[in-house]
Structures are given as structure tokens and as C-alpha cells.
N, C-alpha and C positions, 0 to 999 in steps of 0.2 A: 690152338695156336694163337698167340697174341702178338701185337706189334711192340709191346713194351710201353705204349702210351695209352694211359687209361681212357682219356677222352676219345681218341681215335678208335680204340677197341669198342667203346660204347656206340659210336656212330656206325661202325661195321656191324655190330650186333643188331642195332635198330634197323639198319637197311636189310640185313639178312632176314629179320623178322617180317618185314613188309613183303619181301620176295617169297618167303615161305607161306605167308598167308595167301598171297596171290596164287601160288602153286596149288595149295589146298582148295581154294575157291574154284579154280579151273579144273581140278582133278588131273593135273599133269604130273609127269615125272621129270621132264626136261627143264632144269633150272636155267640153262642158257636161253632156251626159247622163251621161257617165262620172263626173263629179264628183258629181252628184246620186245616182247609184247607189252610189258609194263611201261617201258620207255615210250613206245609208240602211242599207247593210250594216254600217258601223261602229256605228251606233246599235242595230241589231238584235243584234249580238254583245255590245255593252256591256250591253244589257238582258237578256241571258240568263245572264250570268256573275254569280257572287257579287261583292259590292262590292269586296273586296280584290283579286280577280283582274282585274276590270274596270279598276281603278286601275292595276294593274301593266301591263296592256296599254297603257293611255294613256301611260305613261312611255316607251314604246318608239317612239312616233310622232313625226315631225317636229313642231315647235312649232305650225305653222299647222294641221296635221291634228289635232293634239291639241286645239286649240280647237274644231274641227268635231266631234270625237269627244265632247267634254264638253258641247257646246251642248245646253241643255235638260235635262241630267241632274240628277236629284234622288235622290242615293243614300240619303238618310235618309227613312224612311217610304215606301219603294217599295211600292205596293199589290200589285204582282205582278212575277214574273220570267218571262220567256219560257221555256217548258220543252218546247214541242212544235215539230216541224218546220213544221206548218201555221202556227202563230203567228209563228214566226221569218220565214218567207217572206212572210206577210201584213204584217209590220212593214216589210219591204223594199218591198213593193208600195205601202204607204201613203207611205213615204219618197220614192218616185219619182212620186207623185201618180197612181198606177195607169196609168202610161204603158204602152199595150199593146205597144209595141216592146221593152219590157224584160222579160226572163225573170228572175224573182226568184231561181230556183235557180242559173242561170248566174252572176248577180251574187254570190250567197252563196259559191259555189265559187271564183269568181275572187278575191274579197276574201280568203277564208281561205287560198288558195294564195299570195297576195302576202304575207300575214302569215307563213305557214310558211317562206317564203324569207328573210324579214327579221328575224324574232324570234330571239333567242338560243335555242339548243336547249333549255335548261332552262325558259325561259319558255314556249316552244311546248308542251312536255310538260305543264306546269302548266295552261295554257289548255285543252288538249285534255282533260285529266283532269277538269276541273270543268265542261266544256261538258255540258249535259244529254244523256243517253244517246241520245235520239232525233235529236239534231243532229250527233253525232260523225261520222256518215257523210259529212257535207258537207266535212269537213277532207280535204285530200289525204293519200294514204298515205305 
């Protein structure tokens, strides 16, 4: 099925490709749950990075995922940045509505692995470098 708009169809395909890669990485079947987890992980990452790096990551995402990533973001006047592993994983748990079937650490590692595969090497290194020290171990080697 297509929309009849080549550019929009390409963005849908690119977004579907990211979600499918995430589903495979996690070994899940439920794409709705995977979408919620991907959304939660992207928000957690965005909220732990400095504003300029969070924006740089956003530019690397397909347009539809970029909208999901930026949804609800208030870069000016942020009251806090996520700096601890516990807070990062809690942000994911909140994002998936505390679904007991979802392991927040598995989601975090899966999302960061997908980013590591898809980001340009220089952007990946920048993102890793500014990720709070307590969270760097969640990135793949």
C-alpha cells in the first residue's frame, strides 16, 4: 500500500525499516509494543544529552521518527537532564507505561545498538562522548 506520494512513502519505508530492525534486535513479535519502546528509548536518550547533541541525533532520524523523537521536547528551560542509569531506565519504564513485559535495559541497549549501526561514525562518537558517564556502558562496544 502506498500513499501516492513518493517522498512520504519513502519516509514511511525508512521508519518501518527502523522499527523492524528494533523488533529483530529485541527478538519481539509485537510491533506496537516495539514502537512504544523505541519512542521511550529515544526520549530517554534525548533527555540525557546536551541540547546541541540531542538536536544532532534528531537530524539523523527518518522524518517520521524525528517527529516522535522531538514530541514533547522543551529544550529551553529544561529543569533537569537525565544523568544516572536508574533515571534513564526509569524514563523508559514511564514511556512504556510500566509494561511488565518490557525490560527497560534491553530496550535501551537495543535502541543504542540500532543508532550505533545507523549513525555516521563521527556523530556516534560525539553522542557517546557526551552521554553521561554512568550511561556509556549501555552503548555497544
